[in-house]
N, C-alpha and C positions, 0 to 999 in steps of 0.2 A: 261683625267681629271686629275684638279689640286689636289695638297693634299688638300688644303682647301674643294674642292668638294667631294675627298673621304671621309675626316672626316665626313663632313655635312649627306653624304650617310650612313656611320657607324653610327652616331648618330640617325639617320631616323629609321635603322633597330633596333635598341636599343629601340627606343620608341615604334615601332610596336609590337616587343615581349612582353613588358611590358603591352600594351594594349590587347595583345591577352591572356595572363595570367590574366588580370583583367577580361575580359568577360567569361574566362572558370571558375574563380572563382564565377562570378556573377549569371550564370545560366548554368544548364546541356547542354543548346544548344548553349553555347559560342563559342565552335569549330565550329558548323556548321555555325554560324552567321560571324564568321572569314573568313570562305570558301567562304561565300557568298559575303562578303566584298570585295574579290578578284577580282570576276567578275563586281562588281560595280565601282573599281578603274580602270579598263581597260576600261569599258565605259566611265567614266568622263575624262581619258587621251585622249580618241578619241573624246569625245564632245567638250574638248577644244581646238582641232584642227580645228573644225567646227567654233566655236563662237570666238576665238582669233586670228588676222591675221594682219600681217604687211607685205605689199607688198614691192616688192624691191624698193628702196628708193635713193634720190639724197643728201638728207639735211645731211651733214656732211661728204661727200663722193666724192672721185674723180669719176666722174662717176655714176654708180649705184653700191649699196651695195645690198648684199642678202637679200631678207626678210625671213619670217618664220611664221609658224602657231604653235598654241600650247601655253600652258600655265601651270605652270610657266617656263617651259624649252621648247624649240623648239621640236616639234615631226616631222616636216618637215621644208625643207629649200626650199624656192623660188627665183630660180636663175632669173636674168634679162630676159633671153630669153624665160622665160616660163615654162621651166623646174621644175618638182616639185619633191623632192626628200625625201624620207622617212627615219627618223633618229631612227632606232631601239633602240639603247642604252638609247636616251634620252627619247622615247617613254616608256621605262620600268621605267626609275628613275621618270618619270611623274607619272605612276601608283602607285609607292611605296609612292611618296609623297600623291596622294589621296587617297590611302589605310588608311594611317596615320590618314589624315583628318577624313576620314569617319568613322574609327574606334573609334577616340576621339569623334567626334559630336554624332556619336549613342549613346556612353557610356554617353555623358553629358544628352541626352533625356532619355535614361533609367534611368538615377537617377532622374531626375526631375518627371518623372512618378511615381516613387517610393516615392518621397518627397511629392508631391500634391495628392498623393493617387487617381490616374487617373483611375486605374483599377476598373472596376465595376460600374463607374459613369455616368450620363446620356449623350448622344451623344453630346450635344450641350458644355460639359466640355472638350470633345475630340476636337471638332471643335475650341475652344477657345485656346486649347492648340497647334493644329497644325497652327494656324494662328499666335499666338506670338512667338513661340519658333523654326517654321520651315518656314513657308512662308514670315515673316515679316523680318527674318535674310538673307534670300535667296534673295528677292526682293530688299533689300538696300545692297547688296554687291558692286555695283559700287560707292558707297559714300565712302566705307572704304578700298578698294582694288585698287590700282592703276593698269591699263591693260599695257600689252606689248605696246612699242613704240620705235621707234629709239632713239640712245643715241645721244645728241646734246650738242655743248660747251654753254660757257656763254653767248655770244652774240646772238646765234641762240635761247637758252633758252627765251633769253628776247621777241624775237619777236614772239615766240610761245605763251608765256604766255600774253602778250599784243592781240593778236589775240584771244585767250580764253576770256581774259576779254572784249574786244569789242563785242564779239559775243553775250554777255549776257547784257551788260550795254550801249552800243551804237547802235547796230543793233537791239537788243531787239527780237531775233530770237529763244533764248531759251524757249521751253515750258515744259510742265510736263512730257513728254516723254523723255527729254534730261537729262540723269542722269551723263554722263561723257564722255568728249572729249578724245579721244587719238590720239596724233600724227601719221598721216601716212607719210607726207613728205611736204617740203617746197621747192618752186622753184621761179624764178622769174617770176612777173605778166605777163598777158597775152598780155597786152601793153608795156612791158617791164621796168615798172615803179614799184619800190618796190617790194614785195615778195607776193606771194601767198602761204598760210598756209592752207594744207588739213586735215581734222579731221575726225576719224571715230567716229561716235556717238553711245553710248551704252545706254540702257533703262534699265528699270526695269528685274532682274533676270541676268543682264549681257547680255542680248540679243542685237546683232547687230541692228542697227536701220536705219540710214542714213549716208551718207557723208555731211561734212560741209566744204567749202571753204570761206576763208576771204583773201580780198586783202588789204595789208596794204601800207601805203605812204611811201615815199621815207625814211623818219626817221624813219619807222616803230613803230610809235606811236599813230597812227588812222588808223581806217579801212575805206576804200575807197568804198568798196562793200562786198557782202557776202550773201550765199545762202545755202538752202539744197538740195541736190541730191540724187538720189537713189544709193543704194550701188553697184548696176550693173554698174554705170558709174564712169567715173575718174574725179577727180578734175581738170585735167589739159587737157582735150580734149572736144571739142564741147560744150564749156563752156557757150554759148549764147544759144544753144539749150537745155541744161541742166536747165538754169536759167528761161527758158520758161516753161519747164515741170514741174519744181517745183512749179512755181506760178498757 
């Protein structure tokens, strides 16, 4: 861990301590809630390793670079040969991150419940509260938070941005389920011309939805082709069959 990472981790622990104190003073069951939140945080850290995945990639690398699973920190390393390595320290740090977020968000909800005097109100008030302050923020997370993806240089970023733009405005393939495109890889096109950009599509609640590939022209300005394929298939293998299956 770098000095900055250690400093951020200590700051995170300080925030967690403040949140636990707030909960203990807010309700007699605050300490119990803090203990329950530990289990929730561990579960969220594990869930992030299932939802957020960057497979081994070639863009910006000589050969293949190691991929990862998890967010915001990698909880698993994905080696090019197919081996998956569990990263225990990062998993724990991830859990601390979700612990702080969950304690803070649940504290906001507890304050809002008291502010709007929801307790003892009819069930439809509770339903409206859950819809506005829980389901809606979680559903729209892909619009506000960037997913994990490979780091690319300026020229590669230009191609990625052009591909994402053409996905929506030229190919008109974006639909209401498509809430976020996350780069997975970029390699030479199947016919040797231009580049093929592969995205992982996330839908509402940041759930993985589909793969998308876009073939750019030689200049990298316009899309020559593109399609959606299932997550179980690769953007760079059996492309003709994938396109037929998507149709």
